[in-house]
Structure formats: structure tokens, C-alpha cells
N, C-alpha and C positions, 0 to 999 in steps of 0.2 A: 820578557822583552832584555832590561836594559842589563840587569842582572846577569841573566843567560849570553849576552853579551852577541846577541839574532842580530843580524842582519840588515837596517830599519826597511831597504823593499822587500824583506818578509815579506812586509803584509801587500802588494802590489800581486803577488802570489794570486790566484782564483782559489788555491788551493787554500790560503792564510785563511780566503769565506767562509769553504764548506766546512772548517774546521770549526771558528766560532757559532756555525751553526747547528753544528752535530754536539756540539758542548751546551748550545741552551737552548737545543730542544729535548739534551738530555733531563736536565735542570741539576740543583743543588745532588750536591752526593757523588761524585766521575769520583774513578777513579781514573786516575792520572794513567800510562802506562810505565812500565819500569824501564832501570837502564835498561836488562837484559832484552828485555820486551826489545827495543827503541834502535837500541845496537843490532840484534840477533836476528828477532824473529819478526819486526816488521820488514827491514829489512833490507830482510831477505826476501817478502813481498813482494816489493817493491822492485827489487832485482831482473825474478817472476817477471816482472810486468810490463820495463825493458827491454827484456829478453824474448818479447813476444810481440813489442814492436818492434823492434830491429829484425823479427822472423818476417813481419808486413810487410818490411820494406825489400826486405830480401827479392821478397816475391817480385812488385816491382823491377829490384835488378836484371834480373833471372828475364822479363818480359823488355821489359824496354831500355835496357844496361842503366851506366850509370858513371856519376862525375866523382872524386877522389878528392877535399881538397882538401890539403893544407896549410895551415895560418903556426909561423914560428912567432915565439912571443918571450922577450923576459920578467920571469914575476920580481914580485918587489925583493924577492928575498935573493935575484942574481943567476935566479934557474933558468935556463931555454930553455922553455919549453914548446914543442910540436905538438898543435890538436893536430889529430885528422876525421875531422867530417864525408860524409857519403851524400853527395843531391843526385836524387830522383825523382820524373814525375812526382811522384807519393812525397814530396818533400826532406830538407836535412837531416840527418839523423850524429849524432856524435859519433864515432866510431873506436876513438883508445886516442891517446895518449903517448908524448914518450918525454923524457926528462935527456935531454940533448946536452946537456953543466959538466960533464965529465967526459966530455969525446968534442971531438972536430966535426965540423958537419959540412964537409969534403963532398965533388961530385958524385964520384962513389960511394959515401953512405951513405948519401941521401937519396943516390939510385935505388942503393940497398933497401932504404924505405920504398919507393915506392915499387921496387919488384912481393918488397917481402907483403904491403898492402894488396896488390894489382893479387896474387896467389890468395891470399883472403876472401877475394871478392869474385873473383877466378875473371880470367884475363877477355873470355870469350863476352863479359858482361860488362867490362870500363870501357866508356868513349873516350874519355881524358881526363886529365890530372890537372888538375891547378893549383898555381903558388904564385908567393910572391917575386921578383926577379931579383932574387939575389946571386951573382953568379953562381954558385954552388946549386941552386938550382935547374937556373940555363943550361950547364953541366949535366943536369940529371937526366935533364927532359931532354938532349939531346942522345941521351945514350939508351934510356929504354925507346923512346921516336925508334929507336934502327932494331935494335929488340923482339921490339914491337908494335907491328907493323899497320897494328888496327887500332893502337893510341895516339891519339893527340895528347900535348902538353901546351899551357898556355898561359900564362900570369894572368894571377888578376888586376882587371882591368880599373878599379878600387882602390889600389894600391898604386898601381901605376897612376891614375889619374890624382892622387893626393899627393905624389912625390913631383910632379908638372905644378900645381898649382902649386905648388913650396917653392920651388924654383923660382916660377913669374912671379910670384906676391913680393918677392925678396924686395925685386925692384920696388926705386921712387915713384912713376907712375902709378902703382898703387895706391900708396902715401897721399902723393898730392891729390886726388880723386879723378884721374884724366879713367876712367874708367873704359873708354874706347882702343885707349893704345891698349890695356888689359885684355881686354877681349879681342882682340886682331895677335897681339902676340902669346897666344892661353891658342884660339885657333890655329897660328904658324909653326908651333911648339906639339902638340898633337897630330895637326898632316906631317909635320915632318918625320916623326915620333912613328906615326903609323906605316910612312911610306917604306920608313928602314927596315924594319917586318915582313 
């Protein structure tokens, strides 16, 4: 594990336990998979499994509709990545990611990304697109709602609450321990924010 540079959290996966159990049941002399088997043969099997899971999710998307969730973040190497996930009553599934490092992400480019994913899933299946509240996403959301009357755009509540509390806790009242003032300011800030939409 250490010499291969595996992340420590791999021991938290159920598949790690299954792997150890399988090795233990086989006993001494078990042949490890080759580089080719891990890189090609086993990987192709895993891709097939994931494709099957996504197909099962698509059935739910067709029945009940779904939400597209987009998460933009910056990796340690400076690349800007946009992850696209789809949520339905069956759960969430990763759909794809985009490297947005070499291009600006203005409103029209984000709208293009929205549109491409809506077209992949089917506009009749998409109910909602969820993003953070960056200005380009707000602009893209308005463009999308103008074209797709049955699809709504909303900002991620968790992201907004994090931003709001970040601003609130910059105040000295939190540092002094006067929590009643903090709670009142938080309520007032959130209430004002909700009314503005």
C-alpha cells in the first residue's frame, strides 16, 4: 500500500474488505492480476458495471424526472473542473466532468454546458439544474429558463449558506461569544436573502 502510493482511505471501501476476504479464502499461492488485466480486462468489466448502473438510473429519469447538479472546483494543479451529476429518486450518479481551465466560463459557455447535458438526458426528463451562485451560472440559468420553460435553475442552498455564514462569522460578535447576536444576524441575513429571490 505504501510503496504503491495508495490513498489511506482505500481501507474504508467495502471492496477493500471483499478483496482481503477473497485473498484469505483463496489461501497461499494466489496469483495477482497482471498490469494488463488491471489496466484493460478488469477495467472494462468495471466500466460495463457502471454503464449498467447508469442505465438503471436512466429508467428512473424517464419515469420521474431528474435534476442536473454542476459543481465547479479548482484542483491542486490549478485546473478548473466542472463535475456533472444527475439526481433522481434512485439517487445521484456522476455523469461527466469538464476541464474548464483553458476557457473562460462566461454565461453563454455555461449555458452551452447546461444545454449539452439537458440534450443528453432529454429535455422532457430534466426538471431542475442546480449550480453555485457564480454570476456566469446565474446568467446561464436565466438563458436556460427562457428556452426551456419546463426546466428550472436554482442555486445550491449549501453553497449559499456556507457563504452567508462565512460573512456572518467574520464579525467580532462571534469571537466574543455572543451567540444570540450571531443567530439573530444569521436569521436576518438569510431572511433578507430569501426575500430577494
